[in-house]
N, C-alpha and C positions, 0 to 999 in steps of 0.2 A: 538363668535362661530367658526370664521375662525381660530382664534389663537389655540383653543383647537384642531381643526382637524390637523393643521399643526404640533403642538407639538406631537400629537399621531403618526402622520405619521413618524416624525423624530425619535421618540422612537422605533417604529416598526423597521425602517431601521437599527438603531444602534444595536438593539438586534440580527437581522439576520447577521449583518456583524461580531459580536463577535463570533457567533457559527462557522463560516467559518474559523476563524483563529486559532482555537483550535489546540494545539499541540498533535498529535497522536504519542505514543511511537513506536519506529521502530520495536521492537520485536513483538508488537501487530499487526501492519500491515503486517509484513512479515509472520506471522502465518495465517492471513486471506488470503493472496495471495497464500501461500503454499496450504492451504485448497482448494481454487478455482481450482488451477492447478491439484491437486490430483483427485479432483472430476471429472475433465475433462478427466482423464487418461494420463495426460502428464507425461512422465518419461524422465530421462536423462537431468536434467536441474540443475542449481544452482542459488540461490538467495543470493545477497550479499548487505549489508548496507555500502555504501561509502559516503564520503563528497560530497556535491554539487560541481559540476565542475569537479570531478575526475571519470566520469562514463566511459571514454575511449570508446571502441567498443561495450560495452554491451547496451542492451535495458533497458531504465529506465521504470519500471512498477509500481513505487510508489514514493511518496515523504513523508517524516515524519520529526518529531522534528521540526515543524513549517517552514519546507522548507530548513532546513539547511543540511540535508541528503537525499540521493536517495536510492531506492532499485532497483537494476539492476538484469535483467534475462540474463543468459548465457546458451546457448544449450551446451551439452557435458556430461561428465561423472558426475553423481550425487554422493553423499555420499553413502556408502554401505547401510546405514540405509534406505534411500529413495528407493534404488534399491530393497532391500528385501521387503519393504512394497508394493511397486508396483507389484512385482511378486506375492505377496500373494493375491492381489486383482484380478489377471487375472484368468478367468475360465480355467478349464483344459479340 
């Protein structure tokens, strides 16, 4: 009986660890982060996907592709597309 309990526990732990190491595509994660920032009304920022270790002065807001890349947040001028969509959301 103890053998089966131990085996079941090991199987459960292994299953959980596999789910945590799944590779999330950078484009998908960047889209999710962009949506969250836009929902909070954040304007004037850029998100960039960079290699791990090449973050420089930017704030790391996500990790993707199995930890090989980072998504960094930089305050400042956003692309014109983001500025226009942010202005369209502001009440007049």
